[in-house]
KOLKE-241075 format. One record per residue (C-alpha): x, y, z. Coordinates in pm, whole numbers, plus 50000, padded with zeros to 5 digits. Example, Ala and Ser with C-alpha at 12.3 -4.5 7.8 and 13.67 -1.06 7.14 Angstrom:
% KOLKE-241075
512304955050780513674989450714
//
This chain:
% KOLKE-241075
823754958542121825184994442009828304989342255828804955642101828564964641698830874993241815833144969441996832814950141685833194974141376836384985841593838414950041523837134943541185838884982541137842134969141334842334940141120841954960740761844534979840897847194960740967846974941140619847354971540486850674978140707851774941840633851184948140244853044980940264855874967740416856334938140195855874963739891858944985740052861164956540107860644948639768861644978139599864614986539781865434950539659864524959839314866934989839333869804967339483869404945039165869244981338905872314992239115873974957339075873074955738735874214993638654877674986338848878504952238614881084952538347879484943837995880884912137868883834916937653883594907937255883684873637165886774861737030886694846636676888484834336368888134847536048888854840935675888374862935350885994846635062888594843534752887694823234416889514796634353889284770334036887904740034091888174707833877884354689933934885334655634030882974628734126883714608934429882704573934587884174551134853885294517534633886354484434727889594470934569889674436534447892074412134311892754409733902892154372434005891804356234346890924320634486890614302634813892094272034704890684235134823891054197434734888164178634630889294146334779890294136735167893954126735246896854128335475899304158735411902664144635299904524177235160903634214135173906014231834910904924271535039906034293235298902454323335387903334350535129905304333434905904984342234538903864313134311904164302033964901074294033739900804253933800903254250734080902424218634330901764237634638901014208734855900434171434803898564148134974899474108734972899334092534682901164057334689898354037434617897284060934363900684060034191900894020434223897934011634097898274039233808901624015233701899743985933701897364001233483900344012033215901863979533215898283967633109898123990632841901533988532723900733950732681897663960832503899783981232297902183953132228898883930932168897173955631906900863960431726900873925331633897103922431574898173949831282900853927731149898973897231156895253917731010897783927130731898973890330601895053878830686896693856931001893663870631201890213878031164888673914631126886993912131468890603898031669891403931631507888743954831643888793932631991892523938932042891843977231945889253980932194891393967832474893983990832438891824021632398890094010132753893654003132885894764040232818891714054532924892194035533263895584052233237894014087133206891704082833437894244071333702896484100533629893864124933707893154106634027896764109034122897004152334013894214150634236896344143534539897914175634442896894212734557898294235234238898444273134167895454275933923897174311033853900444336433919900264352934230900814357934608899924327234881898204339135207898734322535524899124288535510898784270435857898604230435755901614209735823903354176135690900824153835885897464169135886894534147835748892454170435536888754165235420887764175235076887054212135005888884222935308890484258135269894114257635261895124287335133893594316834908896314328334615895904364334462896664384534166897324416234283899394439634010897084454433866893964452434087890324466134018888034484834202884444482134224882624514334365878564531534298877584560834157874334577034128872424572633788872264608533753876314608933658876344584633395876114608033126879804621433271881774588133284883204568333010885404539532978889264551332987888744578833225891134587733489890554574333832892704584134159892624563934479893404577434806894194552635079893924557135483896624530135496899114555835203898514591135299899804616235126900274586134816897774587034512897354558634314896364563333952894124541733689891404541733466887754534233453887774498633301883944488633308880794503133360878194482233468874824480233203872174475233454871394499733709870314489834065866694493234092866534493134501869214520034522869174539034139873064532134117875494516633889878364497933995881614510933805884904491133777888484505633735891704489933723894664499833866898314493033843899864476334161903414468434100904674477634420901934451034549901234478534805896924476234734895534448334922892034431034794889284441535045890664474935123888424507535101889504536834888888274570134810887814573034449888004607934240887194607733868887804642533689884794651633510883894682433295886244710933277887734737033581885304762933695885814791833910884564791434264883714817234593885334797734882885294791635227885864766835499883334744235569883704752335918882294788935826878644779135740875974773236001873434756735921869894758936060866444747035982865634782735794868744781635574872324782635577874374813435725877154831735794878974859936024880274889435831882484911235993881804948935970882934982036125879634989636323879165021236119879435003735761876914976435904874705006736022874705022135693874244993335535871094985635687870035018335635870545018935306868354984235274865705000635472865435030535231865405006334974862554985835073861085017135230861135003135570862585013835915866275004635976866624973236234868754981836482872304958436487873294966236814872494943337098869284959137347871914948837657875034967337719876614999037657876485018237292879265000137063881815024836897881045032036542884755019536462884254989536665884164954636466880854934536478878974906036307876074904136060874554871436003874194867735630872154842235443874044823435214873444796934907876374765534848877004746334614879874713034634882614709534854886234701834824888114689935042887694711935344886404736635122882774748735001881574769034726879264799734761877164807434497875284834234644874914857034937878854874034955881024889834775885004883334717887134897534984884344896635237885774883935586883424857735759884164843436096885184806636083885014795836430883184806636740879814812636597877854796736886878724827437100877084850236835873964867836719873514893936490875424928236559877294914536847880664933336926884114909336854887324908236864889684888636587892694860236637893744846036381896624825336577894594794036493892794783336194890444762836076891294734935821891284750635485892714725035265891094713034860892984678934953893334674235359895894649235487895284632335817897164647536107898354617836347901174594536240
//
């Protein structure tokens, strides 16, 4: 029995020794791997500084403006149609013609109506002669007053019938209600038109009106007669000037916006009803703002930031002064990974800013920056606080107060 127990203990001891040996071997292999990885990391070159473009914050005088998107509308415009049916016999205009007020644009067949008109005119002429004779006879008391009244009533009835038939004849003609430019017409002689069918549009486009909406908070800054400037994508680089002609006396209860109308001269007939236009209204006096390209500002859930370029030594000194002022330990600006950064190397400091309005490609900074500060305008996605950078300003982002389309 003792021999069996001894043999069992010997087997257990061997198993323990084998397990410990395997664990030791795994630890040795892992250690070798860690050493190799650390040696590889130590031998790697640090990543090069990020290449960015920069701009300096500078003051500019801005004219406060209200901006909106408006819709161009003709001074007078109508889609013309006839209220009677008939066969077209004559079309007196071509697409795009300038038409005069009262000009006959289209004629329906009216031979039957004209013939009936002539018949009624003849009857009216006879009634006129009869009435004249009755006047003479009444003067010498050759007829009674009742016969005279009958002749007068008959004349008025015949004249009314003529007037009514003249209206029927005129209804067969489509006339321009005002002077303007005709649109595209596809109707030709021989076409049968039903009543109410749109035939052609006529638009009076000099001047034109532009309708747009402004928030109710801006009502105090606008008044009739103010200068309005329009810009359209169709005419890049060209501005159309007009004046504010009317303000709707009612504010929309859903949007809290008010509709505003501007009148713009259009002698060259470039503006067409239905176009969209960017509307700008100068309000107030010019103000001085510290500005940057809009691309310089990084928008985050916790605020708006910019990356300011400084020398490493200057950044460390500024952080030390700030920490001393606040009684805290200075925060390290150098990234944790990589070798130390030289004191004269360029690094970035992430700074919170407060912005106000925008104008074109620019944005105004009201807090957080000083004039002349060099700020990163592109390449921020590669940066973090204290990261080294290399400046390349050969290509700059847009920085215009009045940007224009680049493609023609």
